N, CA, C and O of each residue as an XYZ file, in Angstrom:
920
protein
N       1.043     -1.107      0.040
C       0.200      0.087      0.034
C       0.914      1.140     -0.066
O       2.136      1.031      0.039
N       0.199      2.641     -0.334
C       1.049      3.577     -0.412
C       0.292      4.549     -0.186
O      -0.883      4.458     -0.543
N       0.751      5.713      0.454
C      -0.072      6.602      0.804
C       0.316      8.282      0.191
O       1.493      8.634      0.266
N      -0.459      9.009     -0.250
C      -0.475      9.972     -1.679
C      -0.782     11.387     -0.849
O      -1.310     11.526      0.254
N      -0.323     12.269     -1.665
C      -0.576     13.943     -1.189
C      -0.370     14.524     -2.456
O       0.500     14.356     -3.310
N      -1.434     15.297     -2.381
C      -1.685     16.165     -3.554
C      -1.518     17.397     -3.439
O      -2.334     17.906     -2.671
N      -0.540     18.335     -4.045
C       0.046     19.560     -4.058
C      -0.207     20.403     -5.278
O       0.146     19.921     -6.355
N      -0.766     21.589     -5.267
C      -0.691     22.412     -6.145
C       0.102     23.143     -6.525
O       0.773     23.422     -5.531
N       0.635     23.873     -7.701
C       1.730     24.398     -7.870
C       1.837     25.808     -7.040
O       0.697     26.212     -6.812
N       2.481     26.372     -6.703
C       2.747     27.534     -5.594
C       2.880     28.811     -6.543
O       2.512     29.895     -6.089
N       3.394     28.735     -7.854
C       3.777     29.768     -8.603
C       2.523     30.664     -8.955
O       2.877     31.577     -9.700
N       1.386     30.695     -8.709
C       0.262     31.659     -8.872
C       0.400     32.537     -7.571
O       0.065     33.714     -7.443
N       0.992     31.668     -6.598
C       0.569     32.625     -5.476
C       1.969     33.626     -5.278
O       2.014     34.757     -4.793
N       3.038     32.826     -5.808
C       4.223     33.875     -6.213
C       4.168     35.032     -7.153
O       4.803     36.067     -6.953
N       3.224     34.788     -8.410
C       2.703     35.647     -9.149
C       1.812     36.835     -8.649
O       1.632     37.990     -9.036
N       1.292     35.999     -7.539
C       0.160     37.249     -7.080
C       0.825     38.327     -6.193
O       0.385     39.473     -6.101
N       2.151     37.771     -5.414
C       2.617     38.698     -4.342
C       3.600     39.848     -5.257
O       3.718     41.047     -5.008
N       4.194     39.137     -6.285
C       5.003     40.164     -7.206
C       4.133     41.317     -7.705
O       4.383     42.517     -7.585
N       2.898     40.664     -8.379
C       1.923     41.878     -8.857
C       1.781     42.962     -7.987
O       1.991     44.109     -8.383
N       1.417     42.691     -6.742
C       1.231     43.653     -5.626
C       2.209     44.255     -5.233
O       1.931     45.399     -4.874
N       3.247     43.985     -5.142
C       4.684     44.502     -4.736
C       5.127     45.681     -5.920
O       5.407     46.860     -5.701
N       5.098     45.021     -7.137
C       5.583     45.849     -8.090
C       4.637     46.892     -8.808
O       5.148     47.892     -9.314
N       3.473     46.717     -8.857
C       2.284     47.362     -9.329
C       2.344     48.712     -8.278
O       2.174     49.845     -8.727
N       2.594     48.469     -6.886
C       2.490     49.371     -6.031
C       3.733     50.168     -5.506
O       4.007     50.445     -4.338
N       4.406     50.466     -6.630
C       5.863     50.936     -6.480
C       5.892     52.196     -5.689
O       6.851     52.672     -5.083
N       4.502     52.726     -5.813
C       4.297     53.997     -5.250
C       4.557     54.099     -3.539
O       4.536     55.128     -2.865
N       4.768     52.906     -3.142
C       5.272     52.765     -1.850
C       6.902     53.208     -1.568
O       7.337     53.569     -0.474
N       7.448     53.124     -2.441
C       8.894     53.480     -2.437
C       9.091     54.958     -2.799
O      10.198     55.423     -3.074
N       7.994     55.644     -2.785
C       8.155     57.239     -3.159
C       8.896     57.949     -2.403
O       9.292     59.013     -2.879
N       9.265     57.618     -1.148
C      10.471     58.128     -0.359
C      11.501     58.157     -0.824
O      12.387     58.646     -0.124
N      11.803     57.742     -1.967
C      13.246     57.848     -2.590
C      13.280     59.265     -3.327
O      14.296     59.960     -3.300
N      12.067     59.670     -4.014
C      12.170     61.265     -4.379
C      12.066     62.097     -3.325
O      11.358     61.978     -2.325
N      13.020     63.172     -3.698
C      13.455     64.017     -2.461
C      12.325     64.948     -2.346
O      12.244     65.504     -1.250
N      11.426     65.252     -3.226
C      10.281     66.138     -3.131
C       9.430     65.642     -1.662
O       9.063     64.483     -1.470
N       9.235     66.668     -0.795
C       8.609     66.463      0.362
C       7.120     66.007      0.418
O       6.586     65.640      1.464
N       6.557     66.053     -0.667
C       5.146     65.512     -1.177
C       5.023     64.601     -2.310
O       4.227     64.760     -3.235
N       5.813     63.681     -2.197
C       5.931     62.999     -3.554
C       4.777     62.377     -4.125
O       4.757     62.073     -5.318
N       3.857     62.176     -3.391
C       2.432     61.640     -3.674
C       1.331     62.622     -3.847
O       0.134     62.335     -3.844
N       1.900     63.942     -4.015
C       0.972     64.948     -4.169
C       0.360     64.963     -5.323
O      -0.803     65.364     -5.308
N       0.894     64.583     -6.491
C       0.794     64.673     -7.977
C       0.324     63.311     -8.301
O       0.326     62.467     -7.405
N      -0.151     62.956     -9.700
C      -0.339     61.559     -9.987
C       0.694     60.660     -9.747
O       1.759     61.277     -9.726
N       0.836     59.501     -9.561
C       1.771     58.223     -9.173
C       2.287     58.350    -10.369
O       3.404     57.833    -10.349
N       1.984     58.865    -11.614
C       2.950     58.299    -12.933
C       3.983     59.318    -12.735
O       5.073     58.921    -13.145
N       4.009     60.747    -12.140
C       4.887     61.789    -12.078
C       6.400     61.105    -11.476
O       7.537     61.476    -11.768
N       6.014     60.062    -10.604
C       7.144     59.569    -10.185
C       8.366     58.851    -11.020
O       9.562     58.794    -10.734
N       7.537     58.236    -12.333
C       8.451     57.734    -13.256
C       8.571     58.529    -14.764
O       8.783     58.066    -15.885
N       8.321     60.064    -14.255
C       8.308     61.263    -15.327
C       9.760     61.260    -15.575
O      10.583     60.966    -14.708
N      10.099     61.652    -16.984
C      11.523     61.727    -17.258
C      12.091     62.739    -16.497
O      11.314     63.632    -16.162
N      13.322     62.836    -16.115
C      13.962     63.687    -15.228
C      13.657     63.408    -13.730
O      14.505     64.014    -13.074
N      12.927     62.843    -13.041
C      12.737     62.405    -11.902
C      13.636     61.366    -11.159
O      13.743     60.293    -11.754
N      14.186     61.458    -10.182
C      15.182     60.898     -9.481
C      14.553     59.022     -9.306
O      13.445     58.730     -8.857
N      15.338     58.265     -9.670
C      14.887     56.768     -9.482
C      13.726     56.298    -10.399
O      13.200     55.202    -10.205
N      13.291     57.198    -11.485
C      12.655     57.020    -12.353
C      12.404     55.428    -12.797
O      11.281     54.925    -12.832
N      13.550     54.772    -13.107
C      13.876     53.584    -13.339
C      13.006     52.494    -12.509
O      12.368     51.566    -13.007
N      13.129     52.833    -11.052
C      12.434     52.088    -10.273
C      11.006     51.856    -10.625
O      10.514     50.755    -10.872
N      10.387     53.007    -10.621
C       8.818     53.011    -10.779
C       8.357     52.172    -11.945
O       7.536     51.255    -11.898
N       9.329     52.843    -13.518
C       8.905     52.083    -14.243
C       9.358     50.302    -14.750
O       9.092     49.576    -15.707
N      10.068     50.200    -13.637
C      10.696     48.755    -13.703
C       9.419     47.978    -13.220
O       8.988     46.995    -13.823
N       8.774     48.566    -11.935
C       7.734     47.909    -11.401
C       6.642     47.685    -12.347
O       6.127     46.581    -12.525
N       6.266     48.872    -13.014
C       4.796     48.557    -13.914
C       5.438     47.587    -15.259
O       4.716     46.654    -15.609
N       6.499     47.745    -15.861
C       6.926     46.805    -16.540
C       6.641     45.012    -16.210
O       6.045     44.182    -16.897
N       7.332     44.875    -14.893
C       6.946     43.855    -14.507
C       5.497     43.216    -14.115
O       5.257     42.017    -14.260
N       4.466     44.254    -13.549
C       3.487     44.130    -13.166
C       2.748     43.994    -14.776
O       1.792     43.225    -14.681
N       2.865     44.360    -15.781
C       2.074     44.658    -17.037
C       2.404     43.157    -17.551
O       1.513     42.408    -17.950
N       3.821     42.777    -17.500
C       3.864     41.441    -18.014
C       3.155     40.709    -17.347
O       2.334     40.177    -18.095
N       3.004     40.313    -16.051
C       2.644     39.506    -15.390
C       0.558     39.506    -15.774
O      -0.142     38.556    -16.127
N       0.266     40.576    -15.575
C      -1.109     40.970    -16.096
C      -1.536     40.076    -17.227
O      -2.528     39.348    -17.225
N      -0.423     40.266    -18.451
C      -0.655     39.583    -19.628
C      -0.768     38.173    -19.440
O      -1.744     37.452    -19.644
N       0.582     37.829    -18.943
C       0.720     36.364    -18.564
C      -0.601     35.529    -17.870
O      -1.058     34.439    -18.212
N      -1.074     36.488    -16.709
C      -2.278     35.866    -15.881
C      -3.540     35.724    -17.031
O      -4.242     34.713    -17.041
N      -3.731     36.738    -17.906
C      -4.798     36.626    -18.790
C      -4.803     35.743    -19.714
O      -5.841     35.403    -20.282
N      -3.586     35.234    -19.996
C      -3.547     34.396    -21.336
C      -3.523     32.928    -20.470
O      -4.035     32.033    -21.143
N      -3.210     32.629    -19.591
C      -3.660     31.489    -18.608
C      -5.093     31.333    -18.278
O      -5.733     30.281    -18.280
N      -5.510     32.525    -17.993
C      -7.205     32.528    -17.382
C      -7.860     32.245    -18.221
O      -8.822     31.550    -17.895
N      -7.733     32.585    -19.637
C      -8.672     32.534    -20.511
C      -8.775     31.099    -20.861
O      -9.227     30.913    -21.990
N      -8.501     30.137    -20.250
C      -8.328     28.620    -20.236
C      -8.771     28.191    -18.584
O      -9.427     27.170    -18.377
N      -8.434     28.880    -17.732
C      -8.394     28.035    -16.525
C      -9.388     28.862    -15.612
O      -9.561     28.414    -14.479
N      -9.980     29.877    -15.927
C     -11.287     30.544    -15.222
C     -12.393     30.074    -15.519
O     -13.359     30.559    -14.929
N     -12.616     29.068    -16.442
C     -13.990     28.680    -16.716
C     -14.835     28.156    -15.498
O     -16.060     28.254    -15.436
N     -14.023     27.579    -14.522
C     -15.000     26.887    -13.646
C     -15.469     28.102    -12.986
O     -16.627     28.041    -12.574
N     -14.797     29.256    -12.782
C     -15.759     30.387    -11.906
C     -16.429     31.288    -12.814
O     -17.463     31.847    -12.450
N     -15.903     31.499    -14.046
C     -16.582     32.552    -14.984
C     -17.142     32.201    -16.163
O     -17.586     33.061    -16.924
N     -17.179     30.987    -16.423
C     -17.669     30.555    -17.532
C     -17.307     30.831    -18.977
O     -16.196     30.671    -19.483
N     -18.497     31.305    -19.612
C     -18.244     31.783    -21.197
C     -17.666     33.238    -21.097
O     -17.312     33.813    -22.127
N     -17.555     33.905    -19.740
C     -17.012     35.207    -19.696
C     -15.517     35.221    -19.524
O     -14.937     36.307    -19.537
N     -14.762     33.952    -19.344
C     -13.503     33.842    -19.239
C     -12.826     34.466    -20.286
O     -12.202     35.505    -20.070
N     -12.872     33.960    -21.396
C     -12.325     34.645    -22.577
C     -12.140     36.673    -22.666
O     -11.157     37.370    -22.915
N     -13.727     37.071    -22.298
C     -13.712     38.403    -22.275
C     -13.149     39.214    -20.878
O     -13.052     40.440    -20.819
N     -12.804     38.298    -19.788
C     -12.114     38.769    -18.840
C     -10.636     38.681    -18.905
O      -9.768     39.414    -18.430
N     -10.573     37.638    -19.588
C      -8.830     37.830    -19.922
C      -8.367     38.868    -20.725
O      -7.333     39.507    -20.529
N      -9.265     39.039    -21.755
C      -9.199     40.183    -22.710
C      -9.222     41.530    -22.098
O      -8.605     42.490    -22.560
N      -9.932     41.557    -21.079
C      -9.452     42.853    -19.967
C      -8.594     42.940    -19.437
O      -8.058     44.036    -19.603
N      -8.092     42.290    -18.793
C      -6.719     42.006    -17.969
C      -5.670     42.257    -19.083
O      -4.701     42.967    -18.814
N      -5.770     41.864    -19.981
C      -4.755     41.865    -20.972
C      -4.681     43.186    -21.196
O      -3.673     43.693    -20.704
N      -5.420     43.947    -21.786
C      -5.768     45.310    -22.148
C      -5.374     46.354    -21.210
O      -4.960     47.461    -21.555
N      -5.548     45.877    -19.771
C      -4.988     46.670    -18.660
C      -3.369     46.450    -18.903
O      -2.589     47.396    -19.016
N      -2.979     45.061    -18.968
C      -1.236     45.117    -18.674
C      -0.861     45.520    -20.089
O       0.294     45.930    -19.973
N      -1.150     45.604    -21.116
C      -0.704     46.347    -22.409
C      -0.674     47.693    -22.302
O       0.130     48.318    -22.995
N      -1.527     48.353    -21.434
C      -1.619     49.755    -21.123
C      -0.871     50.069    -20.275
O      -0.496     51.240    -20.229
N      -0.348     48.984    -19.193
C       0.689     49.564    -18.238
C       2.068     49.518    -18.689
O       2.893     50.202    -18.083
N       2.495     48.664    -19.864
C       3.415     48.487    -20.396
C       3.589     49.926    -21.431
O       4.609     50.611    -21.501
N       2.426     50.135    -22.116
C       2.697     51.523    -22.713
C       2.730     52.553    -21.935
O       3.187     53.512    -22.557
N       2.424     52.845    -20.718
C       2.578     53.718    -19.819
C       3.741     53.980    -19.538
O       3.924     55.175    -19.307
N       5.003     53.050    -19.428
C       6.415     53.293    -19.365
C       6.937     53.485    -20.593
O       8.082     53.934    -20.539
N       6.425     53.270    -21.923
C       7.148     53.633    -22.932
C       6.824     55.276    -23.349
O       7.684     56.000    -23.850
N       5.167     55.800    -22.991
C       5.102     56.854    -23.365
C       5.020     58.004    -21.673
O       4.272     58.956    -21.449
N       5.783     57.570    -21.044
C       5.749     58.115    -19.896
C       5.676     59.628    -19.873
O       5.942     60.288    -20.877
N       5.313     60.173    -18.720
C       5.219     61.789    -18.894
C       6.761     62.370    -18.946
O       7.729     61.857    -18.383
N       6.759     63.883    -19.971
C       7.976     64.286    -20.089
C       8.591     64.623    -18.866
O       9.789     64.470    -18.628
N       7.681     65.121    -18.036
C       8.353     65.703    -16.820
C       7.552     65.617    -15.582
O       6.654     64.791    -15.747
N       7.526     66.177    -14.344
C       6.402     65.794    -13.570
C       6.133     67.439    -13.127
O       6.930     68.121    -12.483
N       4.804     67.886    -13.646
C       4.313     69.083    -12.953
C       4.025     69.467    -11.874
O       4.076     70.684    -11.691
N       3.533     68.407    -10.532
C       3.483     68.728     -9.237
C       4.915     68.798     -8.724
O       5.301     69.761     -8.062
N       5.661     67.818     -9.021
C       7.029     67.733     -8.470
C       7.819     68.824     -8.677
O       8.563     69.310     -7.824
N       7.638     69.319    -10.067
C       9.076     70.428    -10.659
C       8.225     71.291    -11.321
O       7.420     71.008    -12.208
N       8.521     72.618    -10.706
C       8.173     73.910    -10.953
C       8.460     74.289    -12.464
O       7.527     74.615    -13.198
N       9.396     74.254    -12.787
C       9.803     74.388    -14.405
C       9.071     73.535    -14.957
O       8.354     74.165    -15.734
N       8.817     72.387    -15.011
C       7.709     71.759    -15.981
C       6.431     72.235    -15.758
O       5.750     72.338    -16.778
N       5.895     72.563    -14.687
C       4.463     73.098    -14.529
C       4.554     74.512    -15.464
O       3.597     74.717    -16.212
N       5.817     75.632    -15.452
C       5.641     76.522    -16.372
C       5.965     76.300    -17.924
O       5.752     77.093    -18.842
N       6.411     75.295    -17.974
C       6.699     74.632    -19.492
C       5.337     74.057    -20.026
O       5.138     74.214    -21.231
N       4.453     73.467    -19.352
C       3.265     72.710    -19.603
C       2.175     73.159    -18.644
O       1.669     72.382    -17.834
N       1.792     74.569    -18.772
C       0.600     74.897    -18.059
C      -0.626     74.038    -17.834
O      -1.333     73.967    -16.829
N      -0.735     73.313    -19.146
C      -1.972     72.536    -19.105
C      -1.871     71.069    -18.306
O      -2.809     70.349    -17.964
N      -0.699     70.891    -18.150
C      -0.217     69.433    -17.402
C      -1.194     69.136    -16.454
O      -1.641     69.975    -15.672
N      -1.616     67.713    -16.506
C      -1.184     66.571    -17.414
C      -2.213     66.399    -18.378
O      -2.185     65.309    -18.948
N      -3.230     67.287    -18.753
C      -3.829     66.947    -19.916
C      -3.591     67.734    -20.793
O      -4.555     67.904    -21.539
N      -2.519     68.427    -21.092
C      -2.317     69.394    -22.300
C      -1.315     68.607    -23.448
O      -1.201     67.382    -23.428
N      -0.862     69.151    -24.086
C       0.045     68.753    -25.459
C       1.262     68.104    -24.716
O       1.794     68.758    -23.819
N       1.721     66.899    -25.022
C       2.784     66.610    -24.576
C       2.617     65.465    -23.486
O       3.458     64.701    -23.012
N       1.391     65.584    -23.266
C       1.032     64.145    -21.906
C      -0.210     63.485    -22.529
O      -0.938     62.764    -21.847
N      -0.466     63.754    -23.921
C      -1.694     63.103    -24.648
C      -1.566     61.530    -24.550
O      -2.449     60.724    -24.258
N      -0.254     61.302    -24.868
C      -0.506     59.670    -25.097
C      -0.237     58.962    -23.740
O      -0.577     57.804    -23.498
N       0.367     59.735    -22.940
C       0.308     59.088    -21.472
C      -1.041     58.638    -20.793
O      -1.356     57.615    -20.186
N      -1.908     60.115    -21.220
C      -2.945     60.118    -20.803
C      -4.002     58.858    -21.434
O      -4.901     58.245    -20.858
N      -3.599     58.775    -22.553
C      -4.421     57.502    -23.350
C      -4.013     56.205    -22.896
O      -4.947     55.411    -22.791
N      -3.009     55.821    -22.633
C      -2.142     54.530    -22.085
C      -3.206     54.585    -20.781
O      -3.960     53.612    -20.805
N      -3.419     55.402    -19.763
C      -3.624     55.336    -18.433
C      -4.924     55.397    -18.421
O      -5.481     55.037    -17.384
N      -5.672     55.821    -19.455
C      -7.451     55.501    -19.785
C      -7.327     54.269    -20.129
O      -8.268     53.638    -19.648
N      -6.477     53.463    -20.858
C      -6.532     52.199    -21.207
C      -6.274     51.408    -20.157
O      -6.817     50.306    -20.232
N      -5.655     51.597    -19.247
C      -5.464     50.524    -18.317
C      -6.884     50.670    -17.291
O      -7.527     49.722    -16.840
N      -7.171     52.191    -17.066
C      -8.270     52.088    -16.202
C      -9.630     51.302    -16.640
O     -10.350     50.590    -15.940
N      -9.774     51.698    -18.200
C     -10.749     50.897    -18.812
C     -10.865     49.232    -18.512
O     -11.817     48.606    -18.046
N      -9.526     48.751    -18.958
C      -9.371     47.379    -18.823
C      -9.838     46.401    -17.547
O     -10.384     45.298    -17.519
N      -9.308     47.437    -16.362
C      -9.452     46.891    -15.224
C     -10.974     46.872    -14.974
O     -11.533     45.839    -14.607
N     -11.744     48.217    -15.212
C     -13.157     48.376    -14.974
C     -13.788     46.998    -15.935
O     -14.454     46.133    -15.366
N     -13.569     46.937    -17.047
C     -14.061     45.832    -18.018
C     -14.053     44.598    -17.360
O     -14.897     43.706    -17.452
N     -12.969     44.619    -16.647
C     -12.938     43.083    -15.969
C     -13.805     43.021    -14.757
O     -14.170     41.910    -14.373
N     -14.100     43.877    -14.244
C     -15.345     43.802    -12.962
C     -16.457     43.321    -13.874
O     -17.073     42.312    -13.528
N     -16.730     43.844    -14.830
C     -17.994     43.715    -15.487
C     -18.127     42.366    -15.951
O     -19.145     41.683    -15.841
N     -16.859     41.960    -16.566
C     -16.663     40.541    -17.043
C     -17.155     39.637    -16.119
O     -18.091     38.862    -16.314
N     -16.471     39.760    -15.063
C     -16.341     38.671    -13.523
C     -17.746     38.793    -13.261
O     -18.236     37.685    -13.041
N     -18.769     39.955    -13.190
C     -20.056     39.984    -12.650
C     -20.800     39.111    -13.583
O     -21.517     38.207    -13.153
N     -20.654     39.353    -14.863
C     -21.404     38.505    -15.898
C     -21.046     37.184    -15.959
O     -21.995     36.474    -16.292
N     -20.054     36.615    -15.765
C     -19.428     35.084    -15.698
C     -19.997     34.318    -14.331
O     -20.402     33.189    -14.051
N     -19.802     35.523    -13.676
C     -20.066     34.530    -11.799
C     -21.353     34.623    -11.640
O     -22.195     35.169    -12.354
N     -21.481     33.898    -10.385
C     -23.273     34.001     -9.695
C     -23.184     34.850     -8.825
O     -24.116     34.807     -8.022
N     -22.216     35.846     -8.593
C     -22.333     36.690     -7.673
C     -21.858     38.058     -8.027
O     -20.789     38.553     -7.667
N     -23.132     38.836     -9.067
C     -22.569     39.795     -9.777
C     -22.135     41.132     -8.903
O     -21.228     41.937     -9.113
N     -23.047     41.074     -7.919
C     -22.954     42.209     -6.741
C     -21.466     42.698     -6.385
O     -20.966     43.810     -6.554
N     -20.833     41.368     -5.766
C     -19.702     41.725     -5.513
C     -18.706     42.028     -6.258
O     -17.718     42.552     -5.743
N     -18.751     41.791     -7.481
C     -18.142     42.304     -8.572
C     -18.340     43.798     -8.977
O     -17.343     44.506     -9.116
N     -19.347     44.201     -9.134
C     -20.006     45.496     -9.817
C     -19.794     46.412     -8.421
O     -19.712     47.623     -8.623
N     -19.705     45.989     -7.128
C     -19.607     46.725     -6.173
C     -17.975     47.189     -6.124
O     -17.800     48.387     -5.901
N     -16.866     46.424     -6.295
C     -15.697     46.570     -6.405
C     -15.314     47.310     -7.623
O     -14.448     48.178     -7.518
N     -15.913     47.042     -8.882
C     -15.637     47.657    -10.109
C     -15.983     49.353     -9.778
O     -15.222     50.208    -10.230
N     -17.293     49.771     -8.885
C     -18.079     50.658     -8.528
C     -16.838     51.558     -7.728
O     -16.572     52.720     -8.033
N     -16.351     51.020     -6.975
C     -15.423     51.754     -5.887
C     -14.237     51.934     -7.048
O     -14.216     53.125     -7.358
N     -13.549     51.409     -7.569
C     -12.463     51.738     -8.706
C     -12.969     53.132     -9.398
O     -12.537     54.283     -9.331
N     -13.763     52.702     -9.897
C     -14.683     53.637    -10.954
C     -14.300     55.268    -10.241
O     -13.628     56.220    -10.638
N     -15.236     54.954     -8.818
C     -15.145     56.279     -8.091
C     -13.876     56.879     -7.810
O     -13.584     58.074     -7.810
N     -13.163     55.878     -7.569
C     -11.655     56.485     -7.074
C     -10.942     57.128     -8.625
O     -10.312     58.185     -8.651
N     -11.127     56.480     -9.546
C     -10.535     57.221    -10.993
C     -11.078     58.205    -11.242
O     -10.304     59.051    -11.691
N     -12.312     58.588    -11.145
C     -12.976     59.782    -11.135
C     -12.653     60.764    -10.098
O     -12.727     61.971    -10.330
N     -12.217     60.182     -8.705
C     -12.055     60.950     -7.750
C     -10.482     61.824     -7.657
O     -10.229     62.898     -7.110
N      -9.757     61.060     -8.280
C      -8.202     61.525     -8.378
C      -8.260     62.784     -9.358
O      -7.672     63.834     -9.097
N      -9.162     62.548    -10.720
C      -9.251     63.761    -11.651
C     -10.005     64.913    -10.942
O      -9.872     66.077    -11.321
N     -10.792     64.563     -9.913
C     -11.931     65.730     -9.456
C     -11.078     66.473     -8.143
O     -11.342     67.607     -7.743
N     -10.031     65.612     -7.578
C      -8.928     66.250     -6.700
C      -8.313     67.403     -7.429
O      -8.389     68.582     -7.083
N      -7.624     66.869     -8.598
C      -6.790     67.430     -9.163
C      -7.271     69.077     -9.808
O      -6.695     70.160     -9.711
N      -8.561     68.693    -10.478
C      -8.925     69.991    -10.872
C      -9.871     70.746     -9.712
O     -10.544     71.711    -10.076
N      -9.908     70.420     -8.681
C     -10.838     71.432     -7.906
C      -9.399     71.805     -6.764
O      -8.855     72.908     -6.705
N      -9.057     70.746     -6.050
C      -7.830     71.079     -4.893
C      -6.928     71.527     -5.698
O      -6.666     72.721     -5.551
N      -6.294     70.900     -6.600
C      -4.859     71.037     -7.278
C      -3.625     70.396     -6.864
O      -2.527     70.571     -7.393
N      -3.932     69.501     -5.700
C      -2.941     68.700     -5.229
C      -3.527     67.619     -4.374
O      -4.592     67.817     -3.790
N      -2.876     66.476     -4.271
C      -3.598     65.407     -3.662
C      -3.960     64.244     -4.100
O      -4.110     63.244     -3.397
N      -4.175     64.347     -5.714
C      -4.588     63.064     -6.250
C      -3.673     62.142     -6.300
O      -3.828     61.279     -7.164
N      -2.743     62.074     -5.608
C      -1.623     60.710     -5.721
C      -2.166     59.828     -4.600
O      -2.098     58.608     -4.748
N      -2.606     60.251     -3.688
C      -3.113     59.368     -2.723
C      -4.168     58.565     -2.912
O      -4.189     57.362     -2.650
N      -5.240     59.342     -3.461
C      -6.493     58.584     -3.989
C      -6.087     57.464     -5.385
O      -6.582     56.367     -5.645
N      -5.302     58.026     -5.915
C      -4.794     56.805     -7.120
C      -3.960     55.819     -6.097
O      -4.236     54.640     -6.315
N      -3.264     55.961     -5.318
C      -2.583     54.897     -4.609
C      -3.682     54.001     -3.940
O      -3.337     52.832     -4.112
N      -4.896     54.065     -3.229
C      -5.944     53.561     -3.063
C      -6.341     52.373     -4.225
O      -6.510     51.157     -4.137
N      -6.399     53.241     -5.237
C      -7.236     52.662     -6.564
C      -6.087     51.647     -6.997
O      -6.466     50.543     -7.389
N      -4.668     51.921     -6.964
C      -3.732     51.080     -7.606
C      -3.967     49.764     -6.524
O      -4.056     48.625     -6.982
N      -4.043     49.979     -5.292
C      -3.792     48.916     -4.501
C      -5.110     47.985     -4.709
O      -5.026     46.765     -4.572
N      -6.144     48.531     -4.996
C      -7.233     47.619     -5.274
C      -7.393     47.002     -6.163
O      -8.258     46.139     -6.017
N      -6.800     47.054     -7.337
C      -6.892     46.765     -9.001
C      -5.440     45.378     -8.818
O      -5.430     44.278     -9.371
N      -4.398     45.944     -7.893
C      -3.562     44.994     -7.747
C      -3.582     43.477     -7.034
O      -3.020     42.411     -7.286
N      -4.694     44.022     -5.827
C      -5.319     42.909     -5.373
C      -6.082     41.939     -6.035
O      -6.016     40.720     -5.873
N      -6.926     42.667     -6.914
C      -7.764     42.007     -7.677
C      -7.227     41.279     -8.904
O      -7.847     40.332     -9.388
N      -6.004     41.746     -9.437
C      -5.159     40.909    -10.169
C      -4.469     39.817     -9.404
O      -4.175     38.726     -9.894
N      -4.284     40.104     -8.444
C      -3.422     39.066     -7.701
C      -4.493     37.861     -7.444
O      -4.224     36.669     -7.587
N      -5.634     38.335     -7.078
C      -6.857     37.435     -6.687
C      -7.071     36.493     -7.823
O      -7.215     35.291     -7.599
N      -7.102     37.035     -9.168
C      -7.397     36.776    -10.460
C      -5.923     35.515    -10.655
O      -6.158     34.431    -11.188
N      -4.614     35.827    -10.202
C      -3.714     35.023    -10.513
C      -3.872     33.623     -9.574
O      -3.579     32.528    -10.053
N      -4.313     33.757     -8.338
C      -4.613     32.790     -7.334
C      -5.507     31.898     -8.012
O      -5.345     30.684     -7.886
N      -6.475     32.384     -8.751
C      -7.985     31.346     -9.411
C      -7.163     30.786    -10.462
O      -7.822     29.863    -10.941
N      -6.053     30.884    -11.060
C      -5.569     29.864    -12.005
C      -5.324     28.783    -11.440
O      -5.008     27.918    -12.256
N      -5.331     28.374    -10.175
C      -5.188     27.141     -9.551
C      -6.437     26.468     -9.682
O      -6.506     25.240     -9.644
N      -7.457     27.228     -9.839
C      -8.762     26.094    -10.010
C      -8.990     25.279    -11.032
O      -9.637     24.243    -10.881
N      -8.388     25.725    -12.414
C      -7.893     24.701    -13.700
C      -6.981     24.385    -13.792
O      -6.533     24.398    -14.939
N      -5.919     23.802    -12.480
C      -4.649     23.332    -12.742
C      -4.456     21.894    -12.210
O      -4.440     21.857    -10.980
N      -4.364     21.154    -12.592
C      -4.271     19.684    -11.910
C      -3.316     19.732    -10.831
O      -2.411     20.566    -10.839
N      -3.450     18.929     -9.944
C      -2.721     18.961     -8.709
C      -1.524     18.099     -9.286
O      -1.509     17.584    -10.404
N      -0.437     18.024     -8.249
C       0.843     17.635     -8.663
C       0.619     16.082     -8.314
O      -0.170     15.688     -7.455
N       1.539     15.155     -9.218
C       1.439     13.764     -9.411
C       1.234     13.309     -7.915
O       1.550     14.121     -7.046
N       0.812     12.275     -7.597
C       0.923     11.870     -6.021
C       2.118     11.389     -5.664
O       2.728     10.853     -6.590
N       2.685     11.405     -4.563
C       3.809     10.998     -4.023
C       3.628      9.865     -3.037
O       3.039      9.926     -1.958
N       4.244      8.792     -3.597
C       4.083      7.521     -3.050
C       5.203      7.283     -1.832
O       6.403      7.332     -2.100
N       4.812      7.068     -0.720
C       5.727      6.847      0.565
C       5.720      5.499      0.890
O       4.657      4.929      1.136
N       6.998      4.813      0.923
C       6.912      3.635      0.967
C       6.862      3.076      2.179
O       7.309      3.770      3.092
N       6.464      2.067      2.435
C       5.695      1.277      3.715
C       6.697      0.510      4.195
O       6.426     -0.051      5.256
N       7.762      0.311      3.750
C       8.610     -0.877      3.895
C       8.941     -1.116      5.417
O       8.882     -2.189      6.016
N       9.355      0.302      5.986
C       9.973      0.277      7.082
C       8.715     -0.238      8.404
O       8.861     -0.841      9.467
N       7.564      0.305      7.748
C       6.258      0.113      8.554
C       6.141     -1.529      8.555
O       6.108     -2.065      9.662
N       6.090     -2.197      7.614
C       6.239     -3.742      7.439
C       7.128     -4.388      8.395
O       6.861     -5.382      9.071
N       8.251     -3.699      8.383
C       9.496     -4.329      9.139
C       9.147     -4.312     10.613
O       9.506     -5.267     11.302
N       8.365     -3.137     11.246
C       8.215     -2.997     12.463
C       7.182     -4.206     12.887
O       7.023     -4.608     14.040
N       6.675     -4.581     11.997
C       5.469     -5.549     12.590
C       5.822     -6.880     13.098
O       4.947     -7.622     13.546
């Protein structure tokens, strides 16, 4: 006779942790010498000319790649939870991943909140000329994640949960813009909460990959020693 144990792979958990850490690179905003480095948009930390901009861009690159990888695998492994909505959910997450990668390519030319000279050079920043492409890619990320909540609600048996989460993310997305256009500073703090929520959502989707993964091969345990003791 033999004893067996079934263990599912741990890499979805590893991917989930890396997603949360990398996408929330704003946690390392203290490396920027500005006394209120989160007072502007989080993207300003990765803007051209900002100290350690490579750190924040690298975090987005790793997170974007993992978003896409999770989406590709999820299109085949989320069926148990989301049924026919799985391919659409995967497309939405992949869109957010592509937008995240594009954000690092068409990054802000400078940081209007953190750099006074940038504000003088681009008085309409970050919505004016010079920031258009970055605004579009950031919008692409937001729409991708918002669509993912809608797809999850459509395919699951608990739509209220996902629509509520999506609604919170939408309010935070609009809230950062409202803060920027009214108060003029502090939108980064609102964005930080939004980014944390969507990263946890992406991490959860990574963990859900295990639903469609076969357990590891059973490990046989010899009982010869036990037989000899009899």
